[in-house]
C-alpha positions as a LaTeX table, in Angstrom:
\begin{tabular}{lrrr}
\hline
Residue & $x$ (\AA) & $y$ (\AA) & $z$ (\AA) \\
\hline
Met1 & $-15.16$ & 31.36 & 37.15 \\
Gly2 & $-12.87$ & 29.19 & 35.04 \\
Ser3 & $-10.20$ & 28.93 & 37.73 \\
Gly4 & $-12.74$ & 27.77 & 40.39 \\
Arg5 & $-13.98$ & 25.06 & 38.09 \\
Asn6 & $-10.41$ & 24.09 & 37.18 \\
Ser7 & $-9.58$ & 23.90 & 40.87 \\
Lys8 & $-12.53$ & 21.56 & 41.55 \\
Thr9 & $-11.52$ & 19.33 & 38.63 \\
Arg10 & $-7.95$ & 19.26 & 39.87 \\
Thr11 & $-9.15$ & 18.36 & 43.40 \\
Ala12 & $-11.42$ & 15.61 & 42.06 \\
Leu13 & $-8.55$ & 14.22 & 39.92 \\
Arg14 & $-6.23$ & 14.17 & 42.92 \\
Ala15 & $-8.85$ & 12.35 & 44.98 \\
Val16 & $-9.29$ & 9.71 & 42.26 \\
Ile17 & $-5.51$ & 9.29 & 41.94 \\
Phe18 & $-5.22$ & 8.97 & 45.75 \\
Val19 & $-7.92$ & 6.26 & 45.83 \\
Leu20 & $-6.27$ & 4.33 & 42.99 \\
Ile21 & $-2.88$ & 4.50 & 44.69 \\
Ala22 & $-4.42$ & 3.42 & 48.06 \\
Val23 & $-6.20$ & 0.44 & 46.46 \\
Leu24 & $-3.05$ & $-0.55$ & 44.55 \\
Gly25 & $-0.98$ & $-0.18$ & 47.72 \\
Ile26 & $-3.34$ & $-2.26$ & 49.80 \\
Gly27 & $-3.36$ & $-4.90$ & 47.07 \\
Leu28 & 0.41 & $-5.03$ & 47.05 \\
Ile29 & 0.96 & $-5.17$ & 50.80 \\
Ser30 & $-1.96$ & $-7.38$ & 51.75 \\
Pro31 & $-0.19$ & $-10.65$ & 50.83 \\
Ala32 & 2.31 & $-9.91$ & 53.61 \\
Phe33 & $-0.55$ & $-10.20$ & 56.15 \\
Val34 & $-1.93$ & $-13.48$ & 54.88 \\
Val35 & $-1.28$ & $-16.28$ & 57.35 \\
Asn36 & $-3.86$ & $-19.00$ & 57.05 \\
Asn37 & $-1.99$ & $-22.32$ & 57.23 \\
Glu38 & 1.80 & $-22.26$ & 57.25 \\
Trp39 & 2.27 & $-25.78$ & 55.83 \\
Asp40 & $-0.10$ & $-25.17$ & 52.91 \\
Met41 & 1.39 & $-21.70$ & 52.32 \\
Arg42 & 4.91 & $-23.11$ & 51.94 \\
His43 & 3.73 & $-25.94$ & 49.77 \\
Val44 & 1.69 & $-23.79$ & 47.35 \\
His45 & 4.42 & $-21.17$ & 47.15 \\
Gly46 & 6.92 & $-23.96$ & 46.50 \\
Phe47 & 5.02 & $-24.98$ & 43.39 \\
Phe48 & 5.10 & $-21.46$ & 42.01 \\
Leu49 & 8.84 & $-21.24$ & 42.73 \\
Glu50 & 9.56 & $-24.28$ & 40.54 \\
Pro51 & 11.10 & $-23.24$ & 37.20 \\
Glu52 & 8.57 & $-23.30$ & 34.37 \\
Asp53 & 8.43 & $-26.55$ & 32.39 \\
Ser54 & 10.67 & $-28.33$ & 34.92 \\
Leu55 & 8.19 & $-30.94$ & 36.07 \\
Asp56 & 7.13 & $-34.10$ & 34.23 \\
Val57 & 4.47 & $-35.09$ & 36.78 \\
Val58 & 2.11 & $-32.96$ & 38.82 \\
Leu59 & $-0.11$ & $-34.49$ & 41.44 \\
Ile60 & $-3.31$ & $-32.59$ & 42.30 \\
Gly61 & $-5.42$ & $-32.99$ & 45.38 \\
Ala62 & $-5.48$ & $-33.02$ & 49.18 \\
Ser63 & $-2.78$ & $-33.41$ & 51.80 \\
Gln64 & $-2.46$ & $-37.14$ & 51.29 \\
Leu65 & $-0.34$ & $-36.24$ & 48.29 \\
Tyr66 & 2.20 & $-34.12$ & 50.02 \\
Thr67 & 2.39 & $-36.42$ & 53.03 \\
Gly68 & 2.48 & $-39.67$ & 51.13 \\
Tyr69 & 4.49 & $-38.77$ & 48.01 \\
Ser70 & 8.18 & $-37.85$ & 48.03 \\
Ala71 & 9.16 & $-35.77$ & 45.00 \\
Pro72 & 12.88 & $-35.95$ & 45.89 \\
Leu73 & 12.78 & $-39.74$ & 45.99 \\
Ala74 & 10.94 & $-39.90$ & 42.69 \\
Trp75 & 13.46 & $-37.49$ & 41.11 \\
Arg76 & 16.52 & $-39.21$ & 42.61 \\
His77 & 16.10 & $-42.05$ & 40.15 \\
Val78 & 16.61 & $-39.60$ & 37.28 \\
His79 & 19.95 & $-38.66$ & 38.74 \\
Trp80 & 20.86 & $-42.35$ & 39.00 \\
Gly81 & 19.87 & $-42.90$ & 35.38 \\
Asp82 & 16.94 & $-45.15$ & 36.24 \\
Tyr83 & 13.31 & $-44.34$ & 35.58 \\
Gly84 & 12.73 & $-41.50$ & 38.02 \\
Phe85 & 10.99 & $-38.27$ & 37.17 \\
Pro86 & 10.75 & $-34.70$ & 38.38 \\
Gly87 & 7.38 & $-34.10$ & 39.97 \\
Tyr88 & 5.53 & $-31.99$ & 42.52 \\
Pro89 & 2.37 & $-32.59$ & 44.52 \\
Leu90 & 0.26 & $-29.47$ & 44.06 \\
Ala91 & $-1.85$ & $-30.29$ & 47.10 \\
Val92 & $-3.71$ & $-28.37$ & 49.76 \\
Ser93 & $-5.15$ & $-29.93$ & 52.95 \\
Asn94 & $-8.90$ & $-30.52$ & 52.83 \\
Ile95 & $-9.21$ & $-28.90$ & 49.39 \\
Pro96 & $-12.66$ & $-29.16$ & 47.98 \\
Ala97 & $-13.04$ & $-30.73$ & 44.54 \\
Arg98 & $-14.57$ & $-27.50$ & 43.24 \\
Leu99 & $-10.95$ & $-26.08$ & 43.20 \\
Tyr100 & $-9.38$ & $-28.96$ & 41.26 \\
Gly101 & $-9.97$ & $-27.21$ & 37.95 \\
Ser102 & $-8.03$ & $-24.17$ & 39.21 \\
Leu103 & $-5.11$ & $-26.32$ & 40.31 \\
Leu104 & $-5.15$ & $-28.13$ & 37.00 \\
Thr105 & $-5.12$ & $-24.81$ & 35.14 \\
Glu106 & $-2.06$ & $-23.65$ & 37.08 \\
Ala107 & $-0.28$ & $-26.95$ & 36.56 \\
Val108 & $-0.87$ & $-26.97$ & 32.81 \\
Asn109 & $-0.08$ & $-23.26$ & 32.33 \\
Arg110 & 3.20 & $-23.31$ & 34.26 \\
Gln111 & 4.56 & $-26.76$ & 33.76 \\
His112 & 3.08 & $-28.58$ & 30.75 \\
Pro113 & 3.50 & $-31.92$ & 32.56 \\
Lys114 & 3.52 & $-35.22$ & 30.79 \\
Leu115 & 1.38 & $-36.78$ & 33.49 \\
Ile116 & $-1.16$ & $-35.33$ & 35.92 \\
Val117 & $-2.36$ & $-37.50$ & 38.83 \\
Val118 & $-5.59$ & $-36.39$ & 40.45 \\
Asp119 & $-6.46$ & $-37.49$ & 44.02 \\
Ile120 & $-10.14$ & $-38.35$ & 44.19 \\
Asp121 & $-10.49$ & $-37.53$ & 47.90 \\
Gly122 & $-11.98$ & $-34.10$ & 47.20 \\
Phe123 & $-14.82$ & $-35.77$ & 45.32 \\
Leu124 & $-15.50$ & $-38.35$ & 48.02 \\
Thr125 & $-15.70$ & $-36.13$ & 51.13 \\
Asp126 & $-18.58$ & $-33.82$ & 51.77 \\
Glu127 & $-17.82$ & $-30.11$ & 51.94 \\
Asp128 & $-18.22$ & $-28.90$ & 55.45 \\
Pro129 & $-20.01$ & $-25.49$ & 55.15 \\
Glu130 & $-18.39$ & $-24.44$ & 58.47 \\
Lys131 & $-14.90$ & $-25.02$ & 57.08 \\
Leu132 & $-15.47$ & $-24.08$ & 53.40 \\
Glu133 & $-14.00$ & $-20.59$ & 53.62 \\
Ala134 & $-10.86$ & $-21.78$ & 55.35 \\
Asn135 & $-10.38$ & $-24.59$ & 52.83 \\
Leu136 & $-10.87$ & $-22.21$ & 49.90 \\
Arg137 & $-8.38$ & $-19.74$ & 51.41 \\
Lys138 & $-5.61$ & $-22.33$ & 51.70 \\
Trp139 & $-5.38$ & $-22.31$ & 47.90 \\
Leu140 & $-6.77$ & $-18.96$ & 46.75 \\
Asp141 & $-4.92$ & $-16.73$ & 49.21 \\
Asn142 & $-1.62$ & $-18.35$ & 48.29 \\
Met143 & $-1.80$ & $-18.36$ & 44.50 \\
Pro144 & $-0.52$ & $-15.37$ & 42.51 \\
Trp145 & $-2.93$ & $-13.01$ & 40.85 \\
Ser146 & $-4.01$ & $-14.25$ & 37.45 \\
Arg147 & $-7.08$ & $-14.66$ & 35.33 \\
Asn148 & $-7.40$ & $-18.13$ & 36.80 \\
Lys149 & $-7.51$ & $-16.78$ & 40.35 \\
Ile150 & $-10.15$ & $-14.19$ & 39.50 \\
Glu151 & $-12.24$ & $-16.74$ & 37.64 \\
Thr152 & $-11.93$ & $-19.23$ & 40.54 \\
Ile153 & $-13.03$ & $-16.62$ & 43.05 \\
Arg154 & $-15.97$ & $-15.69$ & 40.84 \\
Thr155 & $-17.14$ & $-19.28$ & 40.32 \\
Cys156 & $-16.12$ & $-21.18$ & 43.46 \\
Val157 & $-16.46$ & $-18.69$ & 46.33 \\
Pro158 & $-19.89$ & $-17.85$ & 47.69 \\
Ala159 & $-20.93$ & $-14.34$ & 46.64 \\
Glu160 & $-21.01$ & $-12.96$ & 50.19 \\
Leu161 & $-17.33$ & $-13.89$ & 50.70 \\
Gln162 & $-15.88$ & $-12.80$ & 47.38 \\
Thr163 & $-14.88$ & $-9.31$ & 48.40 \\
Ser164 & $-12.59$ & $-10.61$ & 51.17 \\
Phe165 & $-10.90$ & $-12.92$ & 48.63 \\
Tyr166 & $-10.16$ & $-10.01$ & 46.32 \\
Phe167 & $-8.98$ & $-7.83$ & 49.23 \\
Asn168 & $-7.78$ & $-10.38$ & 51.70 \\
Ile169 & $-6.42$ & $-7.66$ & 53.99 \\
Ala170 & $-10.05$ & $-7.34$ & 55.11 \\
Lys171 & $-9.87$ & $-10.94$ & 56.35 \\
Tyr172 & $-6.40$ & $-10.96$ & 57.87 \\
His173 & $-6.16$ & $-7.50$ & 59.49 \\
Ala174 & $-6.77$ & $-9.13$ & 62.90 \\
Asn175 & $-3.33$ & $-10.87$ & 62.57 \\
Trp176 & $-1.47$ & $-7.57$ & 62.72 \\
Tyr177 & $-1.05$ & $-7.74$ & 66.48 \\
Gln178 & 1.05 & $-10.96$ & 66.08 \\
Pro179 & 3.75 & $-10.07$ & 63.52 \\
Asp180 & 6.17 & $-12.60$ & 65.01 \\
Thr181 & 3.98 & $-15.47$ & 63.79 \\
Trp182 & 4.43 & $-14.44$ & 60.17 \\
\hline
\end{tabular}
């Protein structure tokens, strides 16, 4: 009798281990399938590629910042010995103001900037319920996993959408038939 029970326990343990490995594997590979907005993806990833504590100024807000502000021109003056500064616009197109706190948290945790400029556009424009999920994804799907990301999903994403933000492969699996666009 003992060996039968031991066999069932071993089988159950193997099943649990398999599920854990599958969930971990899906979590690790799902970022490869995320393609929501190529321009915002490159821009957000660029911020996270900046060396820590390398920026004096971080601009937070919508796309006006990355289309109207030139970090290389602002930095170039440092090289010339004038009054330039290293900066980066941490901006996402049509970002709702509800995400500004999350952007600010990332900016302060990674860069400790001397100055943070906040674009007020996200506070002035109404959130379009039809586009809310897409606008949330432009930031959340492109930021690395952290306590900040989990807290932002929990507090800023409507409850019925949260699962697909934790497991974004559920959202982007339809893109698999177009791997050349990645």
